[in-house]
C-alpha positions as CSV (number, residue, x, y, z in Angstrom):
1,X,23.3,-33.2,-8.6
2,X,19.6,-32.1,-10.4
3,X,20.3,-28.8,-12.2
4,X,18.0,-27.0,-10.0
5,X,20.6,-27.7,-7.2
6,X,23.2,-26.9,-9.6
7,X,22.0,-23.1,-10.5
8,X,20.9,-22.6,-6.6
9,X,25.0,-23.5,-6.1
10,X,26.0,-21.1,-8.9
11,X,23.5,-18.2,-7.7
12,X,25.4,-18.7,-4.0
13,X,28.6,-18.5,-5.6
14,X,27.5,-15.7,-7.2
15,X,26.3,-13.9,-4.2
16,X,29.6,-14.4,-2.2
17,X,31.2,-13.4,-5.1
18,X,29.6,-10.1,-5.6
19,X,29.6,-9.7,-1.8
20,X,33.4,-9.2,-1.6
21,X,33.7,-6.5,-4.3
22,X,30.6,-4.5,-3.5
23,X,30.3,-5.0,0.4
24,X,27.8,-2.1,1.3
25,X,25.2,-2.9,-1.7
26,X,23.1,0.6,-1.5
27,X,20.9,1.6,-3.3
28,X,21.8,5.2,-5.7
29,X,19.0,6.7,-5.1
30,X,19.0,9.1,-2.2
31,X,16.1,9.9,-0.2
32,X,15.7,9.8,3.5
33,X,12.1,8.1,4.1
34,X,10.2,5.3,2.5
35,X,7.7,8.1,0.5
36,X,11.2,9.6,-1.0
37,X,12.3,6.4,-2.3
38,X,9.1,5.4,-3.7
39,X,8.7,8.7,-5.4
40,X,12.8,8.6,-6.7
41,X,12.2,4.8,-8.1
42,X,9.1,5.9,-10.0
43,X,11.3,9.0,-11.8
44,X,14.4,6.8,-12.5
45,X,12.0,4.7,-14.9
46,X,13.7,5.6,-18.6
47,X,16.1,7.6,-16.8
48,X,19.7,7.1,-14.8
49,X,20.0,7.3,-11.0
50,X,22.2,10.4,-11.1
51,X,19.7,12.6,-13.1
52,X,17.3,11.5,-10.6
53,X,19.4,12.2,-7.6
54,X,19.8,15.9,-9.1
55,X,16.2,16.4,-9.1
56,X,14.9,15.3,-6.1
57,X,16.1,17.8,-3.7
58,X,14.3,20.7,-5.2
59,X,11.3,18.4,-5.6
60,X,11.2,16.9,-1.8
61,X,12.0,20.6,-0.8
62,X,8.6,21.5,-2.3
63,X,6.8,18.3,-1.5
64,X,8.5,16.5,1.2
65,X,5.4,14.0,2.1
66,X,2.4,12.2,0.6
67,X,0.0,15.1,1.9
68,X,1.7,18.1,0.3
69,X,2.4,16.1,-3.2
70,X,-1.4,15.2,-3.4
71,X,-2.1,18.7,-3.1
72,X,0.5,19.8,-5.8
73,X,-0.3,21.1,-9.2
74,X,0.2,19.1,-12.4
75,X,2.3,22.0,-13.6
76,X,4.3,22.4,-11.1
77,X,5.6,19.0,-10.7
78,X,6.4,18.9,-14.3
79,X,8.7,21.9,-13.9
80,X,10.4,20.1,-11.4
81,X,10.9,16.7,-12.9
82,X,11.1,17.5,-16.4
83,X,15.0,16.7,-17.2
84,X,13.9,13.1,-15.9
85,X,11.8,12.2,-19.3
86,X,8.1,11.2,-19.3
87,X,7.7,14.2,-16.8
88,X,3.6,14.6,-18.3
89,X,3.1,11.0,-17.3
90,X,5.1,11.0,-13.7
91,X,3.9,14.2,-12.8
92,X,0.5,12.9,-12.7
93,X,1.1,9.2,-11.5
94,X,3.2,11.1,-8.5
95,X,-0.2,13.3,-7.7
96,X,-2.6,10.1,-7.5
97,X,0.0,8.0,-5.7
98,X,0.3,10.5,-3.3
99,X,-3.6,10.7,-3.1
100,X,-4.1,7.2,-3.0
101,X,-1.3,6.9,-0.1
102,X,-3.7,9.1,2.1
103,X,-7.3,7.6,1.1
104,X,-6.3,3.8,1.3
105,X,-3.1,3.6,3.6
106,X,-3.1,6.3,6.0
107,X,-0.5,8.1,4.2
108,X,1.9,5.1,4.9
109,X,3.7,3.6,1.9
110,X,2.5,-0.3,2.0
111,X,4.6,-3.2,3.3
112,X,3.3,-5.7,0.4
113,X,3.9,-6.1,-3.3
114,X,0.1,-6.5,-3.7
115,X,-0.7,-3.1,-2.0
116,X,2.1,-1.2,-3.6
117,X,1.4,-2.4,-7.2
118,X,-2.3,-0.9,-6.7
119,X,-0.3,2.8,-6.5
120,X,-0.6,4.7,-9.6
121,X,2.7,3.9,-11.9
122,X,4.5,1.5,-9.3
123,X,5.2,-1.5,-11.1
124,X,7.0,-4.9,-9.4
125,X,10.4,-4.0,-9.5
126,X,9.7,-0.5,-7.5
127,X,7.3,-2.6,-5.3
128,X,10.6,-4.9,-5.0
129,X,12.8,-2.3,-4.5
130,X,10.8,-0.8,-1.1
131,X,10.2,-4.2,-0.4
132,X,13.7,-5.1,0.2
133,X,15.2,-1.5,0.9
134,X,12.6,-0.3,3.3
135,X,10.8,-3.6,4.9
136,X,13.8,-5.7,4.7
137,X,12.2,-8.4,3.4
138,X,12.9,-10.8,0.5
139,X,12.7,-8.9,-2.8
140,X,14.0,-9.5,-6.5
141,X,14.4,-6.1,-8.3
142,X,14.5,-7.4,-11.8
143,X,15.8,-4.1,-13.4
144,X,18.1,-4.3,-16.4
145,X,21.5,-5.1,-15.1
146,X,20.1,-8.1,-13.4
147,X,18.3,-9.4,-16.3
148,X,21.6,-9.4,-18.2
149,X,23.7,-10.5,-15.9
150,X,21.6,-13.4,-14.4
151,X,21.3,-14.2,-18.3
152,X,24.9,-14.1,-18.9
153,X,25.5,-16.5,-16.0
154,X,23.1,-18.9,-17.1
155,X,20.7,-18.9,-14.5
156,X,17.7,-17.9,-16.1
157,X,16.9,-17.6,-19.6
158,X,14.4,-15.1,-20.3
159,X,14.6,-11.1,-20.5
160,X,10.9,-10.9,-19.0
161,X,11.2,-9.2,-15.7
162,X,8.3,-10.9,-13.5
163,X,9.6,-14.3,-14.8
164,X,13.5,-13.4,-13.9
165,X,11.7,-12.4,-10.6
166,X,9.9,-15.7,-10.2
167,X,13.2,-17.8,-11.0
168,X,15.6,-16.3,-8.8
169,X,13.5,-16.5,-5.7
170,X,13.8,-19.8,-6.4
171,X,17.6,-19.4,-6.4
172,X,18.8,-16.9,-4.6
173,X,19.0,-17.2,-0.7
174,X,15.9,-14.7,0.5
175,X,18.2,-13.0,3.4
176,X,20.6,-11.6,0.7
177,X,18.4,-11.3,-2.3
178,X,18.2,-7.6,-2.3
179,X,21.7,-7.1,-1.8
180,X,22.1,-8.9,-4.7
181,X,20.0,-7.3,-7.0
182,X,21.8,-4.1,-5.9
183,X,25.6,-6.0,-6.7
184,X,24.1,-6.9,-9.7
185,X,23.2,-3.1,-10.6
186,X,26.9,-1.7,-9.2
187,X,28.6,-4.9,-11.4
188,X,26.3,-3.8,-14.7
189,X,27.7,-0.5,-14.5
190,X,31.4,-1.1,-13.3
191,X,32.3,-4.4,-15.5
192,X,30.0,-6.4,-17.1
193,X,29.0,-3.8,-19.0
194,X,26.1,-3.7,-21.8
195,X,27.9,-5.0,-25.5
196,X,31.1,-4.8,-24.1
197,X,30.9,-7.1,-21.0
198,X,34.6,-7.2,-19.9
199,X,35.1,-10.8,-18.9
200,X,38.7,-10.8,-18.4
201,X,38.2,-8.6,-15.2
202,X,35.4,-10.1,-14.1
203,X,34.8,-12.2,-10.5
204,X,31.5,-13.7,-11.8
205,X,33.9,-15.0,-14.8
206,X,34.6,-18.6,-13.2
207,X,30.8,-19.4,-13.3
208,X,29.5,-17.3,-16.2
209,X,28.2,-19.4,-19.0
210,X,29.1,-16.4,-21.3
211,X,32.5,-15.6,-20.2
212,X,33.1,-19.4,-20.5
213,X,31.5,-19.7,-24.2
214,X,33.5,-20.6,-26.8
215,X,33.3,-17.0,-28.7
216,X,32.8,-14.3,-25.9
217,X,32.1,-11.1,-26.9
């Protein structure tokens, strides 16, 4: 069997194993519409989802949509999101992003990665999350958990998020790609923890290069 076929088989096995353990595969961020998920995901950079979920209720009460956020003062947004870190940059980008949504997209969150990444502060990771969770399209959200776990599995051999995304698009089933990413996040928090993966209790150990190496940590 060719190397690519072997990797596809491994990826599909990993998808199935994770699906059994994490059937819901839900995003940890709390939101009620596409705009709120876009904002919450931007806030989550260098910040935990738990912290973002503590901050967004007050933020969305004050600025529930792009129109209201576009008219916000930087200082007030900074005050509301301060505990998320990098609040100077994030506040400016949230306001600029909202203004661009109104000016260029009729206030609607775009449905393509190309258009989403035109928005201030929005990179491919956030764009992929929107594509998968909002629009139900194939998406690879290359966050730290996904990058770490797929490297340990041997599916990819790079830490570059864009290269991981491109590689996994060729291996993971398109219809299950977004859920696979969510499940890797959940598994990365629960079992395959950074610097101390618990291989002995990992459902992926049978197909994991790291777990089956000569001296796993």
